[in-house]
C-alpha positions in Angstrom: 30.2 48.6 14.3 27.1 46.6 13.6 24.4 47.1 16.2 20.9 45.8 16.8 18.5 47.6 19.0 15.7 45.3 20.3 12.7 47.4 20.9 11.8 50.4 18.8 9.8 52.4 21.4 11.0 55.6 22.9 14.4 54.5 24.3 15.2 52.0 21.6 14.3 54.2 18.6 16.1 57.4 19.9 19.2 55.4 21.0 19.3 53.4 17.7 19.0 56.5 15.5 21.6 58.3 17.5 24.0 55.4 17.2 23.4 55.5 13.4 24.2 59.2 13.5 27.5 58.2 15.2 28.3 56.2 12.0 27.4 52.7 13.2 25.3 50.4 11.1 22.1 50.0 13.2 19.1 47.7 12.9 16.1 48.7 15.0 14.0 45.6 15.6 10.5 45.3 17.0 7.9 42.5 17.1 5.2 45.1 16.4 4.7 44.6 12.6 2.6 47.8 12.3 5.2 49.9 14.0 8.0 48.6 11.8 5.9 49.1 8.7 5.3 52.6 9.7 9.0 53.3 10.4 9.9 51.9 7.0 7.4 54.4 5.5 9.0 57.3 7.4 6.2 57.5 10.0 7.5 58.1 13.5 5.4 56.5 16.3 6.4 59.1 18.9 6.8 62.9 19.0 10.4 63.9 19.8 11.8 67.1 18.4 14.3 66.4 15.6 13.8 62.7 15.6 11.9 62.4 12.3 14.6 64.3 10.5 17.4 62.2 12.0 15.6 59.0 11.0 15.2 60.1 7.4 18.8 61.2 7.1 20.3 57.9 8.4 17.9 55.7 6.4 18.9 57.6 3.3 22.6 57.2 4.3 22.1 53.4 4.6 23.1 53.3 8.3 19.6 52.7 9.7 17.1 50.0 8.9 14.0 48.4 10.6 13.0 44.8 10.9 10.8 42.3 12.7 13.3 39.5 12.1 15.3 39.2 15.4 17.2 36.1 14.3 18.8 37.8 11.3 19.4 41.0 13.1 21.2 39.5 16.1 23.2 37.0 14.0 25.0 39.8 12.1 25.6 42.2 15.0 28.6 42.7 17.3 26.5 44.5 19.9 22.9 43.9 20.7 21.0 46.4 22.9 17.8 45.5 24.8 15.6 48.6 24.8 12.2 47.1 25.5 9.7 48.5 28.0 9.8 47.7 31.8 6.5 49.0 33.0 5.3 48.6 36.6 3.9 45.1 37.2 0.3 45.0 38.0 -0.4 44.1 41.6 2.9 44.7 43.3 4.7 47.6 41.6 7.9 45.7 40.7 9.3 46.3 37.2 7.9 43.9 34.7 10.9 42.3 33.2 9.1 39.8 30.9 10.0 41.7 27.8 13.6 41.9 28.8 13.8 38.2 29.5 12.0 37.3 26.3 14.6 39.3 24.4 17.3 37.4 26.2 15.9 34.1 25.1 15.6 35.3 21.5 19.2 36.5 21.6 20.4 33.1 22.9 18.8 31.4 19.9 20.3 33.7 17.3 23.7 34.8 18.6 26.8 34.0 16.5 30.4 34.7 17.6 31.4 37.0 20.4 28.6 39.4 21.1 28.1 42.1 23.7 24.5 42.1 25.0 23.6 45.4 26.6 20.6 46.3 28.7 19.6 49.8 27.8 16.2 49.4 29.4 15.8 50.6 33.0 16.1 47.4 35.1 16.4 46.5 38.8 19.7 45.5 40.3 20.5 41.9 39.4 18.7 41.9 36.0 22.0 41.6 34.1 22.9 38.5 36.1 19.5 36.9 35.1 19.9 38.0 31.5 23.3 36.2 31.4 21.9 33.2 33.1 19.0 32.9 30.6 21.3 33.2 27.6 23.8 30.6 28.9 21.1 28.2 30.0 19.4 28.4 26.6 22.7 28.3 24.6 25.7 27.0 26.6 28.0 27.7 23.7 27.1 31.4 23.4 30.1 33.7 23.7 28.5 36.8 25.2 29.3 39.5 27.6 26.3 41.1 29.3 26.6 44.8 30.0 24.4 47.4 31.8 24.2 50.8 30.0 21.3 52.8 31.4 19.8 55.7 29.4 19.4 59.2 30.9 17.2 60.8 28.2 14.8 63.6 28.9 11.7 63.4 26.7 11.6 66.6 24.6 15.4 66.9 24.7 16.4 63.2 24.1 18.6 63.7 21.0 20.7 66.4 22.6 21.0 64.4 25.8 22.3 61.4 23.8 24.7 63.4 21.7 26.0 65.6 24.6 25.6 63.5 27.7 26.7 64.4 31.2 28.1 60.9 31.5 27.8 57.4 30.0 27.5 54.7 32.6 28.7 51.2 31.6 28.5 48.2 33.9 30.7 45.3 32.9 31.8 41.9 34.3 33.9 40.9 31.2 36.9 43.1 30.3 36.4 42.3 26.6 33.2 44.4 26.8 35.2 47.5 27.8 36.9 47.8 24.4 33.7 47.1 22.5 31.7 49.7 24.4 34.5 52.2 24.2 34.3 51.8 20.4 30.5 52.2 20.4 30.7 55.5 22.2 34.0 56.7 20.6 32.4 59.6 18.7 31.5 61.2 22.1 35.2 61.5 22.9 35.2 64.6 20.7 32.8 66.2 23.3 34.9 64.9 26.2 31.8 63.0 27.5 33.0 60.9 30.5 32.6 57.1 30.1 32.2 55.7 33.6 33.0 52.0 33.7 31.8 50.2 36.8 30.4 46.8 37.9 27.1 45.8 36.4 25.0 45.9 39.6 26.4 49.3 40.4 25.4 50.6 37.0 21.9 49.3 37.4 21.5 51.0 40.7 22.9 54.3 39.4 20.0 54.7 37.1 17.4 54.2 39.8 19.2 56.3 42.3 19.5 59.2 39.9 15.8 59.2 39.0 14.8 58.8 42.6 16.9 61.8 43.7 15.4 64.0 41.0 11.9 62.9 42.0 12.7 63.8 45.6 14.0 67.2 44.5 10.7 67.9 42.6 8.7 66.7 45.6 10.7 68.8 48.0 10.1 72.0 46.2 6.4 71.1 45.8 6.1 70.8 49.6 8.1 74.1 50.0 5.5 75.6 47.7 2.7 74.6 50.0 4.6 76.1 52.9 5.3 79.2 51.0 1.6 79.7 50.3 0.8 79.2 54.0 3.3 81.7 55.3 3.1 84.3 52.5 6.5 83.6 50.9 7.3 83.2 47.2 8.5 79.7 46.2 10.1 80.9 43.0 12.4 83.2 45.0 13.0 80.4 47.5 14.0 78.0 44.7 16.3 80.6 43.2 17.8 81.3 46.6 18.6 77.7 47.3 19.4 76.8 43.7 22.2 79.3 43.5 24.0 77.2 46.1 26.1 75.0 43.7 25.7 72.0 46.1 22.0 72.1 45.3 21.7 73.5 41.8 18.8 75.2 40.0 17.4 72.3 38.0 14.2 70.4 39.1 13.2 73.2 41.5 10.1 74.4 39.6 6.9 73.9 41.7 4.0 72.2 40.0 1.3 69.5 40.1 3.8 66.6 40.6 6.0 64.5 38.5 4.8 62.0 35.9 6.1 60.4 32.7 7.6 57.1 31.7 10.5 57.1 34.3 10.0 58.8 37.6 6.7 57.1 38.7 7.7 53.6 37.8 11.4 53.8 38.7 10.8 55.2 42.2 8.2 52.5 42.8 10.5 49.8 41.5 13.4 51.0 43.7 11.1 50.9 46.7 10.1 47.3 45.9 13.7 46.2 45.3 14.8 47.8 48.6 12.1 46.0 50.4 13.1 42.7 48.9 16.6 43.2 50.1 15.3 44.3 53.5 16.9 47.7 53.1 14.0 50.1 52.9 14.4 53.5 51.3 11.9 55.5 53.4 12.7 58.9 51.7 11.6 57.4 48.4 8.6 55.7 49.8 7.4 59.1 51.2 8.2 60.8 47.9 6.0 58.3 46.0 3.1 58.9 48.5 3.4 62.7 48.5 3.5 62.8 44.7 0.4 60.6 44.4 -1.5 62.8 46.8 -0.4 66.1 45.2 -2.2 65.5 41.9 -5.7 65.3 43.5 -4.7 68.2 45.7 -4.3 70.3 42.5 -7.8 69.3 41.5 -9.0 70.5 44.9 -7.2 73.8 44.3 -9.2 74.3 41.1 -12.5 73.4 42.9 -11.6 75.9 45.6 -11.1 78.6 42.9 -14.6 77.8 41.7 -16.0 78.6 45.1 -15.8 75.1 46.5 -18.3 73.5 44.2 -17.4 72.2 40.7 -20.7 70.4 40.0 -22.0 71.5 36.6 -19.0 73.8 36.1 -16.9 73.6 32.9 -13.1 73.4 33.3 -10.7 74.2 30.4 -7.6 72.1 30.9 -4.6 73.4 29.0 -1.9 70.8 28.6 -2.4 67.0 29.0 1.0 65.5 28.5 3.3 65.1 31.6 5.7 67.7 30.2 6.0 69.9 27.1 7.7 68.8 23.8 6.4 65.2 24.0 3.2 63.3 23.3 3.7 61.0 26.3 0.7 60.7 28.6 2.2 58.1 30.9 1.3 59.0 34.5 0.7 62.6 33.5 -0.7 64.7 36.4 -3.5 65.8 34.0 -5.0 62.3 34.2 -5.5 62.4 37.9 -6.5 66.0 37.9 -9.2 65.5 35.2 -10.5 62.4 37.0 -10.8 64.2 40.3 -12.6 67.1 38.6 -15.0 64.7 37.0 -15.6 63.0 40.3 -16.6 66.4 41.7 -19.1 66.8 38.9 -17.1 69.1 36.6 -17.3 69.1 32.8 -13.8 69.0 31.2 -12.7 70.5 27.9 -9.0 69.8 27.1 -6.3 70.8 24.6 -2.7 69.7 24.2 -0.4 70.6 21.2 0.8 67.0 20.7 -0.8 64.7 23.2 -4.4 64.5 22.3 -4.3 61.3 20.3 -2.8 59.5 23.3 -5.0 61.3 25.7 -8.1 60.1 24.0 -7.1 56.5 24.7 -6.9 57.2 28.4 -9.6 59.9 28.9 -12.2 59.3 26.2 -15.0 61.2 28.1 -13.7 64.7 27.9 -14.2 67.2 25.1 -11.1 67.7 22.9 -10.6 71.1 21.4 -8.7 72.7 18.6 -6.7 75.1 20.6 -6.5 76.8 24.0 -9.1 79.4 23.1 -11.5 76.7 21.8 -11.1 74.9 25.2 -11.8 78.1 27.1 -15.0 79.0 25.2 -17.8 78.8 27.7 -15.6 77.4 30.5 -15.8 78.7 34.0 -12.1 78.5 34.6 -8.9 77.9 32.6 -6.3 75.6 34.2 -2.7 75.4 32.9 -1.4 71.9 33.7 1.5 71.6 31.2 3.9 74.5 30.4 3.8 74.3 26.6 5.4 77.5 25.1 2.2 78.5 23.4 0.4 78.7 26.8 3.1 81.2 28.0 2.0 83.8 25.4 -1.8 83.5 25.5 -3.8 86.5 24.5 -5.2 87.2 28.0 -7.7 89.7 26.7 -9.1 87.2 24.2 -9.1 84.5 26.9 -11.1 86.7 29.2 -13.9 87.2 26.7 -14.2 83.5 26.1 -14.5 82.4 29.7 -17.8 82.8 31.6 -15.7 84.5 34.3 -12.1 85.8 34.3 -10.7 82.9 36.4 -7.2 81.4 35.7 -5.5 78.6 37.7 -1.8 78.4 36.8 -0.3 75.1 38.1 3.1 75.9 36.5 3.6 79.5 37.6 4.2 80.7 34.0 2.5 84.1 34.4 3.3 87.1 36.6 0.6 88.2 38.9 0.8 91.8 37.8 0.4 90.8 34.1 -2.7 88.8 34.9 -4.1 91.5 37.1 -4.0 94.1 34.3 -6.5 91.9 32.4 -8.9 91.6 35.3 -8.4 87.9 36.1 -8.8 86.2 39.4 -5.6 84.3 39.5 -4.4 81.2 41.5 -0.9 79.9 41.2 1.5 77.6 43.1 3.6 78.6 46.1 3.2 82.3 45.8 1.2 84.5 48.2 -2.3 83.2 47.7 -4.3 86.4 47.7 -6.5 86.8 44.7 -5.3 89.3 42.1 -7.9 91.5 40.6 -7.9 94.6 38.4 
């Protein structure tokens, strides 16, 4: 099938490339001329494992192309996906749908023949109705079916998630769209991936409900971690003990500094605002948002406590800046709030991240960026693990100790065993495990 993907950011580019890998002819369109020029030259604007290779293979095969010309792209396509950003709107926290609605107006001006228009972006309930209204108002003769098809991609594992999904949710109001969307996703039938057809508003709510539930699960285990510290329990064993119950499951039960990224923060907030508009408040989600916001500064206070209660003039080596490993995404990363709180307390921050430093510099220009973890630790009073990159799991602790002014490690991801750190003479602080200091 001939497909156009409007928006060549994270969701649009990954989805478009994967559709091309399915065998469809895909045009990835974006108004950002520099981004399209870079993509045409084989330069990928985001870091996602395996994405560059997949782009190159499908461009070479003639199934994938890039353009800024939305009129030509839409006119020749049977299916047009909207994969533009929906960031939190300044001032009130609602999802900013201006890019989605602008895309709808552009589609209306260019569409020819029966076309399925699909919102792949994460959008509040009722957005599909408004997209359809915009298109029909701008072009009463347009023969379109507007569909909701939310993405469920984890950054760092997005290609595998797309190719081997748990489910594909498709919200339709026009039965003609069912056949088209079944054909779009037909290659997944080999993997027996379930296609779930439902109404459009239900599909839109499924996306928000899924992300909100996972955000609650993370927040729950973080609170249990605090309780574990207070009573002398081990949160990792608690998580395993409850996760082995198949009604709960083991995923998203790793205690840490709070959730971040491109989805959970903005989607939980957007769901709260939507629920308030419909006078059906979601108080569990409201509390989740508040707890997660507070937790990030609490992690900075944990570091300050490890420094003896006073961070003024102390140097902190922050290892990991992105919100999770295997991505360069800095959006709502816990590191941003932690660094700011440390600086507010008078600390000097040295940072390192394997992939995220270019993006981090745009947000935190006033910290020292280092070549690697050991460079960051050189002359620092404490090393703090914020993001669980694999290379931080195998640090040479003996070498790290010689570089720090004192053997002090704060592990906000629980990636080390206490006995292992103890052998190297460190004072060690972690999350949700008995909070005594471990010394040689």
